[in-house]
N, C-alpha and C positions, 0 to 999 in steps of 0.2 A: 507704337514707336519702337524703335530698336535702340539698344545701348550695349556698351561694353559689359554691363551687368544685366543681361537681358532677361533674367528670371523675374524682374520686377518687383523684387521684395525691397521695402523700404526700411532702412535701419534708423530707429528713432530713439534717441536717448531719453531718459525720463525728465524731460523738461517741465513737466507739470506734475510735480511730486504727489501732491494731495490727490488729484484726480486719478492718476495712474496707480497710486498706492491703494486706493479704494477698489480699483479693479483687481489688483493683485490679490487684495484680502478676500475678494469674492470669489476668484476663480483659482487661486492657488491651493491645489488639493491633490491627492494621490492620483497618479497617472490613470489607473484603472477605473476611477470614478470621475474623471474630468468631464465636464459638459461636452457634448459632441459638437457644439457650435463653436468651441474654443479649441484649437490644436493644442495637445499636451505640451506644458512647459518643458524646456529642455534645459538642463544645466550646461555650464560651459564644457563639461567633459562629455557631452553628448548623451547624458542620461536623463530620462524622464524624471521630473521632480517627484520624490516619494517621501513619506513621512515615517517609514520604517524599512528595514531591509527586507522584511517579508514581502513588501511591495515591488521588489526590483524589477525593472522593466526590461524590455529587449534591447534597450540601448546600452545596457551595462556591458563594459569591455574588460577583459583580462588585461593584467600588465603587460606592456609591449616592451621587451628588452631593446636597448639602444645598441645599435651596431655601427661603429664608425669606420668609414672608409676614406682614407686620405687620397685626394685626387691631386694631380699635377698642377703646376702653376698655369700651364696652358689651359687646362680644362676649367680651372677656376676663372680665368680670364674670359673665356668663351661664355661660361655660364652667367657670370656677372653681368657681362655686357648684354646678353639676351634678356636677363631679368630686367635690367634697367630700361631696355627698349620696351619691354612688355609693359612696365609700370608708366611710361610715358603716354601710353593709350588710355590711361584711367581718366575718367571724367566725373565731375560732380553733376549730378543730373536732377532735374525737377519734373521730368516727364517720363511716365512709365507706362508700358502696356498692361491692359487689363486682362490679358490671356491668362488663364489659370496655369498653374505650375505644379507638377508632380510633388508631394510633400517630401519624398525622399531626397530630392534635390535641396530643398530647404534645409532638411536635417544635415546633409552633407556639408553645406556652407556654414551652418552653425557649429558642427564639430570642427571645422577648420578654424573658425573665429575663436573657439574655446582654447586653442593652443597658444593664445596670446600670453606673454609673460605676466606674472602676478606675484606679489610678495609672498615668500614661503610657498609659492605654487598653490595657493589657497583658491584662486579663482573666484573672488567673492562677487559673483553676478549670476543673474538668470537671464536666459533669452526666452521672451514671451512671444509666441507666434500667434497672431490674431488674423482669422480669416472672415469672420462674421461681419457682414456690412454694418449692423447696428453698433457693434463694438468699436469698429474702425471710425464711425462717425462720432462716437463719444471721444475717442483719443484725438480726432482732428479738432474737435471743439476745444478740448483742453489746451492743445498745442497752440491753436490760433489765438486764444485768450493771452497765453504767456508771451507769444511772439509780438502781439499788438503792444503789450506793456513794454517789452524790450525795445521796440523801435520808438515808442513814445516817451519813455522815461529813463531807461537803463542804460541804453547805448550812448556812446559819445556823439554829440551832434555833428561834429566835424566828420567823424566816420560815416555816420548816416547820410549827411548832405553831400560830401565831397568825394569820399572813398568808394561808396557803393552806389554806382549808377542806377542800379535797378530799383534800390530803395528810394532814392531821391526822385525817381521818375514816376514811380507806381506808389501811390498812397496806400493801396492794399496789398502790399508785398507780403504781409504777414499771413494771408490766405494761403492754405496749403492743400489744393485739391488732390494732389497725388497721394495724400494719405487715405483717401477713400477710393481712388481710381485703381491703385495697385492691388493685385489679388492678395497679398499678404503685407501686414506691417510686423516687423521684428522689433520688439521693444526691449531694450537692455535695461535691466533693473538690479538694483543693489541687493546683495546678500549679506546681511549683518551677522547671521548665525546659522548653525545647522541644528537639526533635532535628532538626537540619538534614539535608538531603538526603544529605549525606556521612557521617551517622553522628555527628557532633560534637554535644555538648550546648551549648545556649545558655541562660544563666540568665535567669530572668524578674525583671524589676524589681519591687520591692515584694511578694515572695512571701508576707509575713506578713499582708497586708490581708484 
């Protein structure tokens, strides 16, 4: 299938904290020793997650100076209109191609996502890129369990029954086949602290954002 986000990467927030947390504790390790069946974790700054600066990865970037260029109101009007029109083509999709995608494209997308604003510019998150079928299946199972509980217990019954036609019409709406069909799952995970070169923990500002 085709889509405006044709790379077929599914962005899944950590809705099943315990299960995904277990995956993180298992696979969060220096980039040079990461298992080959799991794509190296990338930080929001496009850096592979490392435990010491001695393990700095190829994703490290030097500081980029900001260069401001004022544009005319007419240029601003044209750019803002074009951007608004571009965003109207965005869609929320649940069907993805299973065609493989070069990893560097995924890395570019994550690097762009990592520029999102955050308190004190701490960017307290990790992006975990999962390709292995077995791991995707584990994540899918965890997500589906949480979603079933959401639909059955947590969500407002009026919303489920009247506002969401799909959910009211399909009793198995919590089933998420796209999580195993897409070539990658990108899981966004909370980062509560950093580890200094000497092994000490440094708490992250605003970890709850």
